C-alpha positions in Angstrom: -38.6 -36.1 0.8 -41.3 -38.5 -0.5 -44.5 -38.8 1.5 -46.9 -41.5 2.6 -50.4 -41.2 4.1 -51.6 -42.0 7.6 -54.8 -43.9 7.1 -57.5 -43.5 4.5 -58.0 -39.8 5.3 -55.1 -38.9 7.5 -52.1 -36.6 7.2 -49.4 -37.1 4.6 -46.0 -37.5 6.3 -42.4 -38.1 5.2 -41.9 -41.6 3.9 -39.4 -42.2 6.7 -40.1 -40.8 10.1 -38.0 -40.5 13.2 -38.4 -42.7 16.3 -37.3 -40.4 19.1 -37.1 -42.9 22.0 -33.4 -43.5 21.8 -32.7 -39.8 22.3 -33.5 -40.1 26.0 -34.3 -43.7 26.8 -33.4 -47.4 26.6 -30.1 -47.5 24.6 -27.6 -46.5 27.2 -26.7 -42.9 27.9 -29.3 -40.4 27.0 -28.3 -37.3 25.0 -28.1 -33.9 26.6 -31.1 -31.8 25.7 -29.2 -29.6 23.3 -27.8 -32.6 21.5 -31.2 -34.2 21.2 -32.7 -30.9 19.8 -29.9 -30.8 17.3 -30.8 -34.3 16.0 -34.5 -33.4 15.8 -33.9 -30.1 14.0 -31.5 -31.8 11.6 -34.3 -34.2 10.8 -36.5 -31.3 10.0 -33.9 -29.7 7.7 -33.7 -33.0 5.8 -37.5 -33.1 5.2 -38.6 -35.5 8.0 -42.1 -34.4 9.1 -43.2 -37.5 11.2 -41.9 -37.7 14.8 -42.7 -40.5 17.3 -42.5 -40.1 21.0 -44.3 -41.4 24.2 -44.9 -40.5 27.8 -43.0 -43.6 28.9 -39.8 -42.6 27.1 -37.7 -41.1 29.8 -40.3 -41.3 31.3 -41.8 -37.9 30.2 -38.5 -36.2 29.2 -38.7 -37.3 25.6 -42.0 -35.5 24.9 -40.5 -32.3 26.4 -37.5 -32.3 24.2 -39.5 -33.2 21.1 -41.9 -30.3 21.8 -39.1 -27.8 22.3 -37.3 -28.9 19.1 -40.4 -28.8 16.9 -42.1 -25.8 18.3 -41.2 -23.4 15.5 -42.2 -26.0 12.8 -45.5 -27.0 14.4 -47.5 -26.3 11.3 -45.5 -28.7 9.1 -44.9 -31.7 11.4 -47.0 -34.6 12.6 -46.2 -35.6 16.2 -47.3 -39.0 17.5 -47.3 -39.9 21.2 -48.7 -42.7 23.3 -50.7 -43.6 26.4 -51.4 -46.9 28.2 -48.8 -47.5 30.8 -48.8 -47.2 34.6 -45.6 -45.4 35.4 -43.8 -45.4 38.8 -42.5 -41.8 38.7 -40.1 -42.4 41.6 -38.5 -45.5 39.9 -38.9 -44.0 36.5 -40.3 -47.1 34.8 -43.6 -48.6 33.8 -45.2 -51.1 36.2 -48.1 -52.3 34.0 -50.7 -51.2 31.6 -53.6 -48.8 32.2 -56.0 -47.8 29.4 -59.0 -46.8 31.5 -60.8 -43.9 29.9 -60.0 -41.5 32.8 -56.4 -42.4 32.6 -56.3 -41.8 28.8 -57.8 -38.3 29.4 -55.2 -37.5 32.1 -52.3 -38.7 29.9 -53.6 -36.7 27.0 -53.7 -33.5 29.0 -50.2 -34.1 30.5 -48.7 -34.9 27.0 -50.2 -31.8 25.5 -48.5 -29.7 28.2 -45.2 -31.5 27.9 -45.2 -31.2 24.1 -46.4 -27.6 24.2 -49.1 -28.1 21.6 -52.9 -27.7 21.5 -53.5 -30.9 19.7 -51.8 -34.4 19.6 -51.7 -35.4 15.9 -51.6 -39.1 16.5 -52.4 -40.7 19.8 -51.6 -44.4 20.1 -52.6 -47.0 22.7 -49.0 -48.2 23.5 -50.1 -51.7 24.5 -53.5 -53.4 24.6 -54.9 -53.5 28.1 -56.6 -56.8 28.7 -58.7 -55.3 31.5 -60.3 -52.6 29.4 -62.4 -53.4 26.4 -60.8 -52.0 23.2 -64.2 -50.4 22.4 -63.9 -48.2 25.6 -60.4 -47.2 24.5 -61.5 -46.2 21.0 -64.5 -44.4 22.5 -62.3 -42.4 24.9 -59.9 -41.3 22.2 -62.9 -40.6 19.9 -64.2 -38.1 22.5 -60.7 -36.5 22.6 -60.9 -36.1 18.8 -64.3 -34.5 19.1 -62.9 -32.1 21.7 -60.0 -31.1 19.5 -57.3 -32.5 21.7 -56.4 -35.3 19.3 -56.5 -35.6 15.5 -56.0 -39.3 14.9 -56.2 -42.5 16.8 -53.6 -45.3 16.6 -52.8 -48.7 18.1 -49.5 -50.3 18.9 -48.8 -54.0 18.9 -52.5 -54.8 18.6 -53.8 -58.0 17.1 -56.2 -58.3 14.2 -59.3 -58.8 16.3 -58.7 -55.7 18.5 -57.9 -53.6 15.4 -61.2 -54.5 13.9 -63.1 -53.9 17.1 -61.4 -50.5 17.7 -61.9 -49.4 14.1 -65.6 -50.2 14.3 -65.9 -47.6 17.1 -63.5 -44.9 15.9 -61.3 -45.0 12.8 -57.8 -46.2 13.4 -55.4 -44.2 11.3 -52.2 -46.2 12.1 -51.0 -49.4 13.7 -47.4 -49.2 15.0 -45.7 -52.5 15.5 -42.2 -53.9 15.1 -41.6 -54.9 11.4 -38.3 -55.5 9.7 -36.4 -58.2 7.8 -36.1 -59.9 11.2 -39.6 -59.4 12.5 -42.2 -60.4 9.9 -45.0 -61.9 12.1 -47.2 -58.9 11.1 -47.5 -60.3 7.6 -49.7 -63.1 8.7 -52.7 -61.2 10.1 -52.3 -57.6 11.1 -50.9 -56.2 7.8 -53.8 -57.7 5.8 -56.3 -56.3 8.2 -54.7 -52.9 8.1 -54.9 -52.9 4.3 -58.5 -54.1 4.3 -59.5 -51.2 6.6 -57.2 -48.5 5.1 -54.9 -48.3 8.1 -51.3 -47.2 7.7 -48.6 -49.4 9.2 -45.9 -47.6 11.1 -42.9 -49.9 11.5 -40.8 -49.4 14.6 -37.3 -51.0 15.0 -37.1 -51.3 11.2 -33.3 -52.0 11.6 -33.7 -54.8 14.1 -33.0 -52.4 17.0 -29.8 -51.4 15.2 -28.5 -54.9 14.5 -29.2 -54.6 10.7 -27.2 -51.4 10.7 -24.1 -53.1 12.1 -24.8 -52.3 15.8 -24.8 -55.9 17.1 -21.3 -56.0 18.6 -20.9 -53.6 21.6 -23.6 -52.5 24.0 -23.5 -50.2 27.0 -24.1 -51.8 30.3 -27.4 -49.9 30.6 -28.6 -50.8 27.1 -31.9 -52.7 27.4 -31.0 -54.9 24.3 -28.7 -56.9 26.6 -31.8 -58.5 28.0 -33.3 -59.5 24.6 -32.8 -63.1 23.4 -31.6 -62.0 19.9 -28.6 -60.4 21.6 -27.5 -63.3 23.7 -25.4 -66.5 23.3 -25.6 -68.6 20.1 -28.5 -66.4 18.8 -26.1 -63.4 18.9 -23.5 -65.3 16.8 -26.1 -66.4 14.3 -27.6 -62.9 14.0 -24.2 -61.3 13.5 -23.6 -63.7 10.6 -26.9 -62.6 9.0 -26.1 -59.0 9.5 -22.8 -59.5 7.8 -24.5 -61.1 4.9 -26.7 -58.1 4.6 -23.7 -55.8 4.7 -22.1 -57.8 1.9 -25.2 -57.3 -0.3 -25.2 -53.6 0.5 -21.7 -53.2 -0.6 -22.7 -54.7 -4.0 -25.5 -52.2 -4.2 -23.2 -49.4 -3.2 -25.2 -48.5 -0.2 -25.1 -49.2 3.5 -26.7 -52.2 5.3 -29.1 -49.9 7.0 -30.2 -48.3 3.8 -30.7 -51.7 2.2 -32.8 -52.9 5.1 -35.0 -49.8 5.0 -35.3 -49.9 1.3 -36.5 -53.6 1.5 -39.2 -52.4 4.0 -40.2 -49.4 1.9 -40.7 -51.7 -1.1 -43.1 -54.0 0.7 -46.0 -51.5 0.3 -46.7 -47.7 0.1 -48.8 -48.0 3.3 -45.7 -48.8 5.4 -43.9 -45.9 7.1 -40.6 -46.9 8.9 -39.5 -44.8 11.9 -35.9 -45.7 12.5 -34.3 -44.0 15.5 -30.8 -42.6 15.9 -28.8 -40.2 18.0 -26.4 -39.2 15.2 -27.2 -36.7 12.4 -24.9 -38.7 10.0 -27.0 -41.9 10.6 -30.1 -39.9 10.1 -28.8 -38.8 6.7 -27.9 -42.4 5.9 -31.4 -43.6 6.8 -33.1 -40.9 4.7 -31.0 -42.0 1.7 -32.9 -45.3 1.6 -35.9 -43.6 0.1 -34.1 -43.2 -3.2 -32.9 -46.9 -3.5 -34.6 -49.0 -6.2 -34.9 -52.7 -5.7 -36.2 -55.3 -8.1 -38.2 -58.4 -7.2 -35.0 -60.4 -7.5 -33.2 -58.0 -5.2 -35.9 -58.4 -2.6 -35.7 -62.1 -2.7 -31.9 -62.2 -2.5 -32.0 -59.9 0.6 -34.6 -62.1 2.3 -32.6 -65.3 1.6 -29.3 -63.8 2.8 -30.3 -61.7 5.8 -33.7 -62.9 7.0 -34.7 -65.3 9.8 -33.2 -63.9 12.9 -32.7 -66.3 15.8 -34.3 -65.6 19.2 -37.4 -63.8 20.3 -37.6 -60.0 19.7 -38.5 -59.4 23.4 -37.9 -61.1 26.7 -40.7 -63.0 28.4 -42.2 -59.9 30.0 -42.2 -57.9 26.8 -43.8 -60.8 24.8 -46.6 -61.0 27.3 -47.6 -57.4 26.5 -48.0 -58.1 22.7 -51.5 -58.7 21.6 -52.0 -61.5 19.0 
């Protein structure tokens, strides 16, 4: 497996990581623990060393299964988790954001216990909290770094100004935000700032939440994508056509649509690390295969013309309100 670096002085990780959310959250029926562990250990066997989880995935259960699956390989993996939500434990869902320093410290201790580790490798603020200055957030995580509980500080869906302000207090190793053929807003401001400051860009939903891998047709009743504008009405029809165009190009390149979409992303820059998620070992193998695909400048332009420009917002109104810009 090829590797890429988290930040100017951070860990080197597999060029493609694994987004673990879907193993236990959001996309319909969660896997049984043994099935989830099998997927995670298969990823290890295939050379994946970068695993992404969060307290809110489940909530809480995803960190537990990730910790169990990776325990024997602790010295060769990088585990990222996140803080920053208020969670209604009875309802099992977030009710808002909370990045007060005392809350960050409490989440850190709880995540360490659930993961079964002494140190969190990468600790992201999951969403910017408008009620807490980003300097206070960076300072709180910086104290956790000094105390040995955290190795690296990250932000998720943060805008350029907050990235700069946080980085001035404590180095930001990685920004995690949605980035794919269908979500390219990051190219305007946040990607340039990350490159200026030496911050890695971790791309979640690099396959358009599965759409670019051919998953746009049938969704379970409990799948949260049903509520997203890109998966509804005329936007859905338009996006299915775009996905089919990508699949036709992939057939010409003798690869899958998912591999072509990931290869396009990997070719954007060496500081980008996609973290596609899956519940199937075969899909995981498929995603990893994208690392070996070579694309020319003409190939990249052809892919963008044929498959770019999704219709519809990437989140519903509530989700969009939580994105910093």
